[in-house]
N, CA, C and O atoms as a Tinker XYZ file with bonds, in Angstrom:
   528  protein
     1  N     48.304000   -4.471000   44.935000    73     2
     2  CA    47.702000   -3.420000   45.722000    64     1     3
     3  C     47.757000   -3.805000   47.199000    63     2     4     5
     4  O     47.489000   -4.947000   47.573000    81     3
     5  N     48.109000   -2.832000   48.019000    73     3     6
     6  CA    48.026000   -2.996000   49.469000    64     5     7
     7  C     46.743000   -2.322000   49.930000    63     6     8     9
     8  O     46.271000   -1.370000   49.309000    81     7
     9  N     46.189000   -2.821000   51.013000    73     7    10
    10  CA    45.001000   -2.188000   51.586000    64     9    11
    11  C     45.212000   -1.924000   53.070000    63    10    12    13
    12  O     45.921000   -2.655000   53.761000    81    11
    13  N     44.576000   -0.861000   53.533000    73    11    14
    14  CA    44.590000   -0.493000   54.947000    64    13    15
    15  C     43.157000   -0.200000   55.364000    63    14    16    17
    16  O     42.372000    0.343000   54.587000    81    15
    17  N     42.831000   -0.559000   56.574000    73    15    18
    18  CA    41.505000   -0.247000   57.127000    64    17    19
    19  C     41.706000    0.631000   58.357000    63    18    20    21
    20  O     42.539000    0.345000   59.217000    81    19
    21  N     40.929000    1.700000   58.420000    73    19    22
    22  CA    40.994000    2.642000   59.533000    64    21    23
    23  C     39.637000    2.766000   60.179000    63    22    24    25
    24  O     38.606000    2.682000   59.512000    81    23
    25  N     39.643000    2.964000   61.470000    73    23    26
    26  CA    38.422000    3.355000   62.157000    64    25    27
    27  C     38.734000    4.630000   62.933000    63    26    28    29
    28  O     39.547000    4.633000   63.857000    81    27
    29  N     38.069000    5.712000   62.535000    73    27    30
    30  CA    38.226000    6.975000   63.246000    64    29    31
    31  C     37.179000    7.058000   64.343000    63    30    32    33
    32  O     36.086000    6.503000   64.223000    81    31
    33  N     37.526000    7.750000   65.402000    73    31    34
    34  CA    36.673000    7.828000   66.584000    64    33    35
    35  C     36.081000    9.222000   66.745000    63    34    36    37
    36  O     36.487000   10.159000   66.059000    81    35
    37  N     35.108000    9.354000   67.663000    73    35    38
    38  CA    34.479000   10.661000   67.886000    64    37    39
    39  C     35.504000   11.764000   68.136000    63    38    40    41
    40  O     36.523000   11.565000   68.798000    81    39
    41  N     35.195000   12.923000   67.583000    73    39    42
    42  CA    35.968000   14.161000   67.723000    64    41    43
    43  C     37.172000   14.251000   66.803000    63    42    44    45
    44  O     37.803000   15.306000   66.735000    81    43
    45  N     37.516000   13.178000   66.088000    73    43    46
    46  CA    38.629000   13.283000   65.145000    64    45    47
    47  C     38.184000   14.082000   63.924000    63    46    48    49
    48  O     37.011000   14.068000   63.549000    81    47
    49  N     39.135000   14.776000   63.314000    73    47    50
    50  CA    38.897000   15.509000   62.077000    64    49    51
    51  C     39.201000   14.562000   60.912000    63    50    52    53
    52  O     40.318000   14.060000   60.793000    81    51
    53  N     38.219000   14.325000   60.068000    73    51    54
    54  CA    38.331000   13.348000   58.989000    64    53    55
    55  C     39.489000   13.668000   58.044000    63    54    56    57
    56  O     40.319000   12.800000   57.775000    81    55
    57  N     39.554000   14.879000   57.548000    73    55    58
    58  CA    40.614000   15.239000   56.600000    64    57    59
    59  C     41.987000   15.175000   57.266000    63    58    60    61
    60  O     42.930000   14.626000   56.696000    81    59
    61  N     42.101000   15.728000   58.460000    73    59    62
    62  CA    43.389000   15.711000   59.149000    64    61    63
    63  C     43.865000   14.285000   59.403000    63    62    64    65
    64  O     45.051000   13.993000   59.246000    81    63
    65  N     42.955000   13.398000   59.794000    73    63    66
    66  CA    43.324000   12.002000   60.039000    64    65    67
    67  C     43.855000   11.351000   58.761000    63    66    68    69
    68  O     44.819000   10.587000   58.812000    81    67
    69  N     43.239000   11.646000   57.624000    73    67    70
    70  CA    43.699000   11.071000   56.358000    64    69    71
    71  C     45.031000   11.676000   55.923000    63    70    72    73
    72  O     45.865000   10.982000   55.343000    81    71
    73  N     45.233000   12.959000   56.199000    73    71    74
    74  CA    46.526000   13.585000   55.890000    64    73    75
    75  C     47.637000   12.975000   56.752000    63    74    76    77
    76  O     48.731000   12.709000   56.255000    81    75
    77  N     47.362000   12.756000   58.029000    73    75    78
    78  CA    48.343000   12.135000   58.925000    64    77    79
    79  C     48.662000   10.719000   58.458000    63    78    80    81
    80  O     49.830000   10.337000   58.391000    81    79
    81  N     47.624000    9.933000   58.133000    73    79    82
    82  CA    47.822000    8.576000   57.622000    64    81    83
    83  C     48.729000    8.606000   56.392000    63    82    84    85
    84  O     49.662000    7.811000   56.285000    81    83
    85  N     48.453000    9.521000   55.471000    73    83    86
    86  CA    49.202000    9.627000   54.222000    64    85    87
    87  C     50.680000    9.908000   54.486000    63    86    88    89
    88  O     51.551000    9.328000   53.838000    81    87
    89  N     50.957000   10.787000   55.429000    73    87    90
    90  CA    52.352000   11.109000   55.760000    64    89    91
    91  C     53.026000    9.950000   56.496000    63    90    92    93
    92  O     54.148000    9.567000   56.165000    81    91
    93  N     52.339000    9.399000   57.489000    73    91    94
    94  CA    52.929000    8.312000   58.294000    64    93    95
    95  C     53.222000    7.058000   57.476000    63    94    96    97
    96  O     54.216000    6.375000   57.721000    81    95
    97  N     52.366000    6.758000   56.515000    73    95    98
    98  CA    52.540000    5.554000   55.693000    64    97    99
    99  C     53.326000    5.832000   54.414000    63    98   100   101
   100  O     53.520000    4.935000   53.593000    81    99
   101  N     53.782000    7.086000   54.245000    73    99   102
   102  CA    54.552000    7.469000   53.054000    64   101   103
   103  C     53.798000    7.092000   51.772000    63   102   104   105
   104  O     54.352000    6.475000   50.862000    81   103
   105  N     52.528000    7.478000   51.729000    73   103   106
   106  CA    51.652000    7.109000   50.611000    64   105   107
   107  C     52.084000    7.834000   49.338000    63   106   108   109
   108  O     52.209000    9.058000   49.309000    81   107
   109  N     52.305000    7.051000   48.300000    73   107   110
   110  CA    52.685000    7.624000   47.003000    64   109   111
   111  C     51.525000    7.625000   46.014000    63   110   112   113
   112  O     51.462000    8.483000   45.133000    81   111
   113  N     50.600000    6.665000   46.156000    73   111   114
   114  CA    49.450000    6.582000   45.243000    64   113   115
   115  C     48.321000    5.839000   45.951000    63   114   116   117
   116  O     48.158000    4.631000   45.786000    81   115
   117  N     47.548000    6.576000   46.739000    73   115   118
   118  CA    46.450000    5.970000   47.477000    64   117   119
   119  C     45.103000    6.432000   46.967000    63   118   120   121
   120  O     44.992000    7.439000   46.267000    81   119
   121  N     44.079000    5.674000   47.334000    73   119   122
   122  CA    42.722000    6.009000   46.924000    64   121   123
   123  C     41.750000    5.373000   47.909000    63   122   124   125
   124  O     42.052000    4.354000   48.531000    81   123
   125  N     40.590000    5.985000   48.041000    73   123   126
   126  CA    39.568000    5.496000   48.953000    64   125   127
   127  C     38.800000    4.371000   48.267000    63   126   128   129
   128  O     38.260000    4.556000   47.176000    81   127
   129  N     38.755000    3.213000   48.906000    73   127   130
   130  CA    37.961000    2.101000   48.388000    64   129   131
   131  C     36.524000    2.168000   48.904000    63   130   132   133
   132  O     35.577000    1.947000   48.150000    81   131
   133  N     36.369000    2.473000   50.190000    73   131   134
   134  CA    35.033000    2.620000   50.770000    64   133   135
   135  C     35.152000    3.431000   52.051000    63   134   136   137
   136  O     36.192000    3.433000   52.709000    81   135
   137  N     34.078000    4.111000   52.387000    73   135   138
   138  CA    34.045000    4.882000   53.634000    64   137   139
   139  C     32.596000    5.124000   54.033000    63   138   140   141
   140  O     31.765000    5.519000   53.215000    81   139
   141  N     32.313000    4.877000   55.310000    73   139   142
   142  CA    31.012000    5.195000   55.883000    64   141   143
   143  C     31.242000    5.707000   57.296000    63   142   144   145
   144  O     32.324000    5.541000   57.858000    81   143
   145  N     30.239000    6.317000   57.855000    73   143   146
   146  CA    30.356000    6.817000   59.221000    64   145   147
   147  C     29.413000    7.972000   59.454000    63   146   148   149
   148  O     28.398000    8.116000   58.773000    81   147
   149  N     29.767000    8.799000   60.435000    73   147   150
   150  CA    28.902000    9.934000   60.756000    64   149   151
   151  C     29.740000   11.132000   61.182000    63   150   152   153
   152  O     30.850000   10.995000   61.696000    81   151
   153  N     29.172000   12.306000   60.952000    73   151   154
   154  CA    29.794000   13.573000   61.327000    64   153   155
   155  C     28.855000   14.357000   62.220000    63   154   156   157
   156  O     27.636000   14.215000   62.131000    81   155
   157  N     29.425000   15.186000   63.080000    73   155   158
   158  CA    28.619000   16.131000   63.848000    64   157   159
   159  C     28.842000   17.548000   63.344000    63   158   160   161
   160  O     28.141000   18.482000   63.734000    81   159
   161  N     29.826000   17.688000   62.476000    73   159   162
   162  CA    30.078000   18.952000   61.789000    64   161   163
   163  C     30.697000   18.622000   60.450000    63   162   164   165
   164  O     31.574000   17.763000   60.356000    81   163
   165  N     30.242000   19.302000   59.415000    73   163   166
   166  CA    30.788000   19.097000   58.077000    64   165   167
   167  C     31.352000   20.409000   57.559000    63   166   168   169
   168  O     30.740000   21.466000   57.712000    81   167
   169  N     32.518000   20.329000   56.948000    73   167   170
   170  CA    33.145000   21.482000   56.313000    64   169   171
   171  C     33.402000   21.083000   54.863000    63   170   172   173
   172  O     34.292000   20.283000   54.572000    81   171
   173  N     32.612000   21.651000   53.967000    73   171   174
   174  CA    32.617000   21.248000   52.565000    64   173   175
   175  C     32.757000   22.491000   51.692000    63   174   176   177
   176  O     32.077000   23.496000   51.902000    81   175
   177  N     33.651000   22.404000   50.708000    73   175   178
   178  CA    33.750000   23.490000   49.724000    64   177   179
   179  C     32.953000   23.058000   48.498000    63   178   180   181
   180  O     33.281000   22.081000   47.826000    81   179
   181  N     31.902000   23.815000   48.233000    73   179   182
   182  CA    31.026000   23.502000   47.107000    64   181   183
   183  C     31.655000   23.945000   45.792000    63   182   184   185
   184  O     32.596000   24.740000   45.783000    81   183
   185  N     31.139000   23.433000   44.694000    73   183   186
   186  CA    31.690000   23.691000   43.362000    64   185   187
   187  C     31.858000   25.185000   43.097000    63   186   188   189
   188  O     30.950000   25.986000   43.317000    81   187
   189  N     33.044000   25.525000   42.621000    73   187   190
   190  CA    33.379000   26.876000   42.183000    64   189   191
   191  C     33.246000   27.932000   43.294000    63   190   192   193
   192  O     32.973000   29.100000   43.017000    81   191
   193  N     33.440000   27.513000   44.540000    73   191   194
   194  CA    33.385000   28.443000   45.666000    64   193   195
   195  C     34.774000   28.558000   46.290000    63   194   196   197
   196  O     35.486000   27.559000   46.394000    81   195
   197  N     35.166000   29.758000   46.705000    73   195   198
   198  CA    36.518000   29.936000   47.250000    64   197   199
   199  C     36.677000   29.456000   48.688000    63   198   200   201
   200  O     37.793000   29.155000   49.111000    81   199
   201  N     35.592000   29.380000   49.446000    73   199   202
   202  CA    35.656000   29.034000   50.859000    64   201   203
   203  C     34.748000   27.845000   51.169000    63   202   204   205
   204  O     33.780000   27.575000   50.458000    81   203
   205  N     35.089000   27.148000   52.244000    73   203   206
   206  CA    34.259000   26.032000   52.705000    64   205   207
   207  C     33.033000   26.571000   53.437000    63   206   208   209
   208  O     33.060000   27.663000   54.006000    81   207
   209  N     31.974000   25.795000   53.410000    73   207   210
   210  CA    30.777000   26.054000   54.203000    64   209   211
   211  C     30.787000   25.066000   55.360000    63   210   212   213
   212  O     30.996000   23.869000   55.161000    81   211
   213  N     30.559000   25.574000   56.578000    73   211   214
   214  CA    30.536000   24.713000   57.758000    64   213   215
   215  C     29.087000   24.477000   58.142000    63   214   216   217
   216  O     28.316000   25.420000   58.319000    81   215
   217  N     28.724000   23.198000   58.270000    73   215   218
   218  CA    27.367000   22.790000   58.610000    64   217   219
   219  C     27.378000   22.108000   59.973000    63   218   220   221
   220  O     28.168000   21.194000   60.210000    81   219
   221  N     26.507000   22.551000   60.860000    73   219   222
   222  CA    26.405000   21.977000   62.209000    64   221   223
   223  C     25.136000   21.139000   62.291000    63   222   224   225
   224  O     24.028000   21.675000   62.269000    81   223
   225  N     25.299000   19.835000   62.385000    73   223   226
   226  CA    24.171000   18.917000   62.508000    64   225   227
   227  C     24.760000   17.510000   62.574000    63   226   228   229
   228  O     25.979000   17.344000   62.553000    81   227
   229  N     23.923000   16.529000   62.651000    73   227   230
   230  CA    24.370000   15.135000   62.578000    64   229   231
   231  C     24.166000   14.665000   61.143000    63   230   232   233
   232  O     23.090000   14.835000   60.568000    81   231
   233  N     25.216000   14.069000   60.570000    73   231   234
   234  CA    25.183000   13.632000   59.179000    64   233   235
   235  C     25.715000   12.213000   59.051000    63   234   236   237
   236  O     26.608000   11.801000   59.792000    81   235
   237  N     25.159000   11.475000   58.105000    73   235   238
   238  CA    25.714000   10.182000   57.715000    64   237   239
   239  C     26.665000   10.410000   56.543000    63   238   240   241
   240  O     26.346000   11.157000   55.618000    81   239
   241  N     27.828000    9.770000   56.580000    73   239   242
   242  CA    28.745000    9.788000   55.444000    64   241   243
   243  C     28.273000    8.717000   54.466000    63   242   244   245
   244  O     28.291000    7.528000   54.784000    81   243
   245  N     27.856000    9.137000   53.288000    73   243   246
   246  CA    27.384000    8.193000   52.279000    64   245   247
   247  C     28.501000    7.753000   51.349000    63   246   248   249
   248  O     28.532000    6.608000   50.897000    81   247
   249  N     29.420000    8.673000   51.065000    73   247   250
   250  CA    30.552000    8.306000   50.221000    64   249   251
   251  C     31.701000    9.271000   50.458000    63   250   252   253
   252  O     31.519000   10.420000   50.859000    81   251
   253  N     32.883000    8.755000   50.195000    73   251   254
   254  CA    34.116000    9.531000   50.241000    64   253   255
   255  C     34.973000    8.984000   49.120000    63   254   256   257
   256  O     35.267000    7.789000   49.087000    81   255
   257  N     35.374000    9.844000   48.204000    73   255   258
   258  CA    36.121000    9.413000   47.030000    64   257   259
   259  C     37.307000   10.330000   46.808000    63   258   260   261
   260  O     37.268000   11.513000   47.148000    81   259
   261  N     38.362000    9.774000   46.233000    73   259   262
   262  CA    39.482000   10.618000   45.855000    64   261   263
   263  C     40.819000    9.940000   45.980000    63   262   264   265
   264  O     40.916000    8.733000   46.203000    81   263
   265  N     41.859000   10.756000   45.831000    73   263   266
   266  CA    43.229000   10.268000   45.814000    64   265   267
   267  C     44.016000   10.831000   46.986000    63   266   268   269
   268  O     43.737000   11.916000   47.497000    81   267
   269  N     45.018000   10.044000   47.392000    73   267   270
   270  CA    45.877000   10.392000   48.520000    64   269   271
   271  C     47.332000   10.256000   48.094000    63   270   272   273
   272  O     47.708000    9.269000   47.460000    81   271
   273  N     48.144000   11.237000   48.436000    73   271   274
   274  CA    49.582000   11.167000   48.217000    64   273   275
   275  C     50.245000   12.161000   49.156000    63   274   276   277
   276  O     49.618000   13.113000   49.620000    81   275
   277  N     51.521000   11.925000   49.429000    73   275   278
   278  CA    52.242000   12.844000   50.305000    64   277   279
   279  C     52.257000   14.266000   49.741000    63   278   280   281
   280  O     52.376000   15.228000   50.500000    81   279
   281  N     52.140000   14.406000   48.429000    73   279   282
   282  CA    52.156000   15.732000   47.806000    64   281   283
   283  C     50.789000   16.407000   47.842000    63   282   284   285
   284  O     50.649000   17.545000   47.394000    81   283
   285  N     49.777000   15.715000   48.373000    73   283   286
   286  CA    48.453000   16.314000   48.517000    64   285   287
   287  C     47.357000   15.285000   48.398000    63   286   288   289
   288  O     47.525000   14.228000   47.790000    81   287
   289  N     46.216000   15.625000   49.002000    73   287   290
   290  CA    45.040000   14.767000   48.893000    64   289   291
   291  C     43.930000   15.563000   48.221000    63   290   292   293
   292  O     43.845000   16.783000   48.358000    81   291
   293  N     43.090000   14.851000   47.500000    73   291   294
   294  CA    41.933000   15.472000   46.836000    64   293   295
   295  C     40.753000   14.537000   47.052000    63   294   296   297
   296  O     40.671000   13.465000   46.452000    81   295
   297  N     39.839000   14.964000   47.921000    73   295   298
   298  CA    38.723000   14.104000   48.312000    64   297   299
   299  C     37.397000   14.842000   48.203000    63   298   300   301
   300  O     37.301000   16.030000   48.509000    81   299
   301  N     36.383000   14.117000   47.761000    73   299   302
   302  CA    35.010000   14.611000   47.734000    64   301   303
   303  C     34.187000   13.755000   48.684000    63   302   304   305
   304  O     34.417000   12.553000   48.817000    81   303
   305  N     33.224000   14.390000   49.341000    73   303   306
   306  CA    32.373000   13.693000   50.306000    64   305   307
   307  C     30.914000   13.955000   49.976000    63   306   308   309
   308  O     30.554000   15.040000   49.521000    81   307
   309  N     30.077000   12.951000   50.210000    73   307   310
   310  CA    28.627000   13.107000   50.142000    64   309   311
   311  C     28.078000   12.719000   51.503000    63   310   312   313
   312  O     28.418000   11.671000   52.052000    81   311
   313  N     27.213000   13.594000   52.046000    73   311   314
   314  CA    26.609000   13.345000   53.356000    64   313   315
   315  C     25.099000   13.492000   53.258000    63   314   316   317
   316  O     24.583000   14.115000   52.331000    81   315
   317  N     24.395000   12.911000   54.229000    73   315   318
   318  CA    22.939000   13.030000   54.308000    64   317   319
   319  C     22.570000   13.512000   55.703000    63   318   320   321
   320  O     23.181000   13.114000   56.695000    81   319
   321  N     21.554000   14.381000   55.765000    73   319   322
   322  CA    21.072000   14.853000   57.066000    64   321   323
   323  C     20.025000   13.895000   57.616000    63   322   324   325
   324  O     19.791000   12.830000   57.046000    81   323
   325  N     19.389000   14.278000   58.732000    73   323   326
   326  CA    18.430000   13.385000   59.400000    64   325   327
   327  C     17.166000   13.149000   58.585000    63   326   328   329
   328  O     16.385000   12.259000   58.920000    81   327
   329  N     16.946000   13.915000   57.533000    73   327   330
   330  CA    15.794000   13.696000   56.663000    64   329   331
   331  C     16.194000   13.037000   55.345000    63   330   332   333
   332  O     15.369000   12.868000   54.447000    81   331
   333  N     17.466000   12.667000   55.242000    73   331   334
   334  CA    17.937000   11.990000   54.043000    64   333   335
   335  C     18.341000   12.911000   52.907000    63   334   336   337
   336  O     18.678000   12.439000   51.822000    81   335
   337  N     18.313000   14.204000   53.134000    73   335   338
   338  CA    18.750000   15.149000   52.095000    64   337   339
   339  C     20.264000   15.068000   51.972000    63   338   340   341
   340  O     20.987000   15.063000   52.969000    81   339
   341  N     20.725000   15.004000   50.731000    73   339   342
   342  CA    22.158000   14.842000   50.490000    64   341   343
   343  C     22.801000   16.128000   49.984000    63   342   344   345
   344  O     22.162000   16.981000   49.369000    81   343
   345  N     24.091000   16.225000   50.274000    73   343   346
   346  CA    24.886000   17.350000   49.805000    64   345   347
   347  C     26.323000   16.862000   49.721000    63   346   348   349
   348  O     26.721000   15.953000   50.449000    81   347
   349  N     27.089000   17.458000   48.844000    73   347   350
   350  CA    28.467000   17.022000   48.727000    64   349   351
   351  C     29.349000   18.058000   48.097000    63   350   352   353
   352  O     28.880000   19.058000   47.553000    81   351
   353  N     30.640000   17.805000   48.177000    73   351   354
   354  CA    31.647000   18.688000   47.606000    64   353   355
   355  C     33.025000   18.286000   48.089000    63   354   356   357
   356  O     33.243000   17.145000   48.495000    81   355
   357  N     33.954000   19.231000   48.042000    73   355   358
   358  CA    35.328000   18.985000   48.467000    64   357   359
   359  C     35.409000   18.835000   49.981000    63   358   360   361
   360  O     34.918000   19.691000   50.717000    81   359
   361  N     36.023000   17.757000   50.447000    73   359   362
   362  CA    36.251000   17.548000   51.872000    64   361   363
   363  C     37.290000   18.551000   52.355000    63   362   364   365
   364  O     38.384000   18.636000   51.796000    81   363
   365  N     36.952000   19.307000   53.388000    73   363   366
   366  CA    37.861000   20.286000   53.971000    64   365   367
   367  C     38.113000   19.950000   55.434000    63   366   368   369
   368  O     37.381000   19.160000   56.030000    81   367
   369  N     39.136000   20.543000   56.005000    73   367   370
   370  CA    39.398000   20.412000   57.432000    64   369   371
   371  C     38.194000   20.954000   58.182000    63   370   372   373
   372  O     37.646000   21.993000   57.813000    81   371
   373  N     37.779000   20.257000   59.234000    73   371   374
   374  CA    36.623000   20.680000   60.013000    64   373   375
   375  C     35.456000   19.716000   59.932000    63   374   376   377
   376  O     34.385000   19.994000   60.470000    81   375
   377  N     35.650000   18.568000   59.257000    73   375   378
   378  CA    34.637000   17.509000   59.273000    64   377   379
   379  C     34.926000   16.659000   60.510000    63   378   380   381
   380  O     35.883000   15.885000   60.530000    81   379
   381  N     34.095000   16.808000   61.533000    73   379   382
   382  CA    34.346000   16.195000   62.829000    64   381   383
   383  C     33.490000   14.940000   62.990000    63   382   384   385
   384  O     32.272000   14.973000   62.810000    81   383
   385  N     34.155000   13.831000   63.332000    73   383   386
   386  CA    33.475000   12.546000   63.477000    64   385   387
   387  C     32.493000   12.608000   64.655000    63   386   388   389
   388  O     32.820000   13.108000   65.731000    81   387
   389  N     31.284000   12.088000   64.423000    73   387   390
   390  CA    30.268000   12.002000   65.468000    64   389   391
   391  C     30.417000   10.681000   66.236000    63   390   392   393
   392  O     30.737000   10.694000   67.424000    81   391
   393  N     30.188000    9.548000   65.569000    73   391   394
   394  CA    30.336000    8.260000   66.258000    64   393   395
   395  C     31.507000    7.440000   65.720000    63   394   396   397
   396  O     32.245000    6.831000   66.495000    81   395
   397  N     31.680000    7.422000   64.407000    73   395   398
   398  CA    32.737000    6.602000   63.807000    64   397   399
   399  C     32.910000    6.995000   62.346000    63   398   400   401
   400  O     32.052000    7.647000   61.750000    81   399
   401  N     34.037000    6.583000   61.790000    73   399   402
   402  CA    34.236000    6.566000   60.338000    64   401   403
   403  C     35.053000    5.320000   60.047000    63   402   404   405
   404  O     36.129000    5.123000   60.612000    81   403
   405  N     34.539000    4.486000   59.168000    73   403   406
   406  CA    35.191000    3.248000   58.769000    64   405   407
   407  C     35.670000    3.433000   57.342000    63   406   408   409
   408  O     34.868000    3.606000   56.424000    81   407
   409  N     36.981000    3.395000   57.161000    73   407   410
   410  CA    37.572000    3.746000   55.871000    64   409   411
   411  C     38.526000    2.654000   55.427000    63   410   412   413
   412  O     39.355000    2.188000   56.208000    81   411
   413  N     38.407000    2.247000   54.172000    73   411   414
   414  CA    39.350000    1.294000   53.593000    64   413   415
   415  C     40.068000    2.020000   52.452000    63   414   416   417
   416  O     39.448000    2.601000   51.562000    81   415
   417  N     41.403000    1.961000   52.518000    73   415   418
   418  CA    42.259000    2.683000   51.579000    64   417   419
   419  C     43.084000    1.684000   50.787000    63   418   420   421
   420  O     43.643000    0.742000   51.350000    81   419
   421  N     43.157000    1.894000   49.486000    73   419   422
   422  CA    44.022000    1.092000   48.628000    64   421   423
   423  C     45.262000    1.876000   48.259000    63   422   424   425
   424  O     45.208000    3.094000   48.092000    81   423
   425  N     46.384000    1.176000   48.132000    73   423   426
   426  CA    47.639000    1.785000   47.704000    64   425   427
   427  C     48.134000    1.076000   46.457000    63   426   428   429
   428  O     48.330000   -0.139000   46.454000    81   427
   429  N     48.331000    1.846000   45.401000    73   427   430
   430  CA    48.860000    1.272000   44.168000    64   429   431
   431  C     50.368000    1.124000   44.292000    63   430   432   433
   432  O     51.054000    2.007000   44.808000    81   431
   433  N     50.862000    0.013000   43.819000    73   431   434
   434  CA    52.301000   -0.216000   43.781000    64   433   435
   435  C     52.848000    0.036000   42.379000    63   434   436   437
   436  O     54.042000   -0.134000   42.134000    81   435
   437  N     51.963000    0.448000   41.447000    73   435   438
   438  CA    52.348000    0.670000   40.054000    64   437   439
   439  C     52.518000    2.137000   39.692000    63   438   440   441
   440  O     53.120000    2.457000   38.667000    81   439
   441  N     51.987000    3.044000   40.534000    73   439   442
   442  CA    51.993000    4.465000   40.205000    64   441   443
   443  C     52.487000    5.310000   41.362000    63   442   444   445
   444  O     52.531000    4.869000   42.510000    81   443
   445  N     52.855000    6.531000   41.030000    73   443   446
   446  CA    53.112000    7.583000   42.001000    64   445   447
   447  C     52.226000    8.749000   41.610000    63   446   448   449
   448  O     52.203000    9.159000   40.449000    81   447
   449  N     51.497000    9.283000   42.578000    73   447   450
   450  CA    50.669000   10.469000   42.343000    64   449   451
   451  C     51.424000   11.684000   42.872000    63   450   452   453
   452  O     51.944000   11.670000   43.987000    81   451
   453  N     51.476000   12.720000   42.066000    73   451   454
   454  CA    51.999000   13.987000   42.557000    64   453   455
   455  C     51.005000   15.086000   42.201000    63   454   456   457
   456  O     50.233000   14.955000   41.251000    81   455
   457  N     51.032000   16.148000   42.958000    73   455   458
   458  CA    50.160000   17.295000   42.703000    64   457   459
   459  C     51.023000   18.502000   42.425000    63   458   460   461
   460  O     51.856000   18.900000   43.239000    81   459
   461  N     50.806000   19.074000   41.261000    73   459   462
   462  CA    51.534000   20.272000   40.865000    64   461   463
   463  C     50.547000   21.285000   40.315000    63   462   464   465
   464  O     49.473000   20.922000   39.835000    81   463
   465  N     50.914000   22.550000   40.386000    73   463   466
   466  CA    50.046000   23.608000   39.861000    64   465   467
   467  C     49.894000   23.436000   38.360000    63   466   468   469
   468  O     50.877000   23.334000   37.626000    81   467
   469  N     48.648000   23.406000   37.919000    73   467   470
   470  CA    48.310000   23.336000   36.496000    64   469   471
   471  C     48.101000   24.764000   36.011000    63   470   472   473
   472  O     47.273000   25.487000   36.565000    81   471
   473  N     48.831000   25.178000   34.995000    73   471   474
   474  CA    48.733000   26.560000   34.519000    64   473   475
   475  C     47.360000   26.883000   33.934000    63   474   476   477
   476  O     46.942000   28.041000   33.941000    81   475
   477  N     46.660000   25.876000   33.430000    73   475   478
   478  CA    45.342000   26.101000   32.849000    64   477   479
   479  C     44.273000   26.319000   33.922000    63   478   480   481
   480  O     43.425000   27.201000   33.787000    81   479
   481  N     44.315000   25.508000   34.995000    73   479   482
   482  CA    43.268000   25.611000   36.027000    64   481   483
   483  C     43.673000   26.491000   37.204000    63   482   484   485
   484  O     42.816000   27.059000   37.881000    81   483
   485  N     44.977000   26.606000   37.448000    73   483   486
   486  CA    45.441000   27.360000   38.606000    64   485   487
   487  C     45.423000   26.566000   39.902000    63   486   488   489
   488  O     45.761000   27.098000   40.959000    81   487
   489  N     45.032000   25.301000   39.832000    73   487   490
   490  CA    44.963000   24.434000   41.006000    64   489   491
   491  C     46.066000   23.383000   40.950000    63   490   492   493
   492  O     46.623000   23.092000   39.891000    81   491
   493  N     46.369000   22.816000   42.134000    73   491   494
   494  CA    47.252000   21.660000   42.166000    64   493   495
   495  C     46.460000   20.477000   41.614000    63   494   496   497
   496  O     45.475000   20.046000   42.214000    81   495
   497  N     46.890000   19.965000   40.486000    73   495   498
   498  CA    46.188000   18.870000   39.824000    64   497   499
   499  C     47.032000   17.595000   39.857000    63   498   500   501
   500  O     48.252000   17.637000   40.018000    81   499
   501  N     46.354000   16.477000   39.702000    73   499   502
   502  CA    46.984000   15.168000   39.770000    64   501   503
   503  C     47.844000   14.894000   38.536000    63   502   504   505
   504  O     47.434000   15.140000   37.401000    81   503
   505  N     49.028000   14.385000   38.788000    73   503   506
   506  CA    49.889000   13.883000   37.737000    64   505   507
   507  C     50.229000   12.441000   38.113000    63   506   508   509
   508  O     50.704000   12.185000   39.219000    81   507
   509  N     49.991000   11.510000   37.206000    73   507   510
   510  CA    50.214000   10.090000   37.459000    64   509   511
   511  C     51.502000    9.672000   36.772000    63   510   512   513
   512  O     51.667000    9.841000   35.564000    81   511
   513  N     52.414000    9.120000   37.571000    73   511   514
   514  CA    53.687000    8.653000   37.032000    64   513   515
   515  C     53.820000    7.152000   37.282000    63   514   516   517
   516  O     53.380000    6.665000   38.323000    81   515
   517  N     54.408000    6.423000   36.362000    73   515   518
   518  CA    54.665000    5.000000   36.617000    64   517   519
   519  C     55.815000    4.874000   37.614000    63   518   520   521
   520  O     56.722000    5.706000   37.635000    81   519
   521  N     55.769000    3.823000   38.442000    73   519   522
   522  CA    56.863000    3.545000   39.360000    64   521   523
   523  C     58.048000    3.071000   38.531000    63   522   524   525
   524  O     57.901000    2.213000   37.661000    81   523
   525  N     59.186000    3.615000   38.793000    73   523   526
   526  CA    60.404000    3.250000   38.049000    64   525   527
   527  C     61.000000    1.977000   38.593000    63   526   528
   528  O     62.027000    1.514000   38.095000    81   527
């Protein structure tokens, strides 16, 4: 396994930064090992909802989980507000860094992740292939 550590700075878009990283590093099978930081705006798509909800406030990033590949990323985020109330869902474009985001990414050398439309769900779902 290879690992990469990133530090995102204020005003960066969390999802866009991870998409750029994935393309620049030619990621075939990546995953989030750990992530913490803060947001000043969160854009999260909640379960079974067609659109993201945009939240304006200061939030702590408690967790970020999911897979990364050039064919698509699928990430979930959990955040807490200033009173410690938590909320989470699908990470969408529009999560803007407040002070920092510290992210460690692992890359598998044994697999390739691809995302293709699943006829049962209608979504691009993960397909895991062994490296040839």
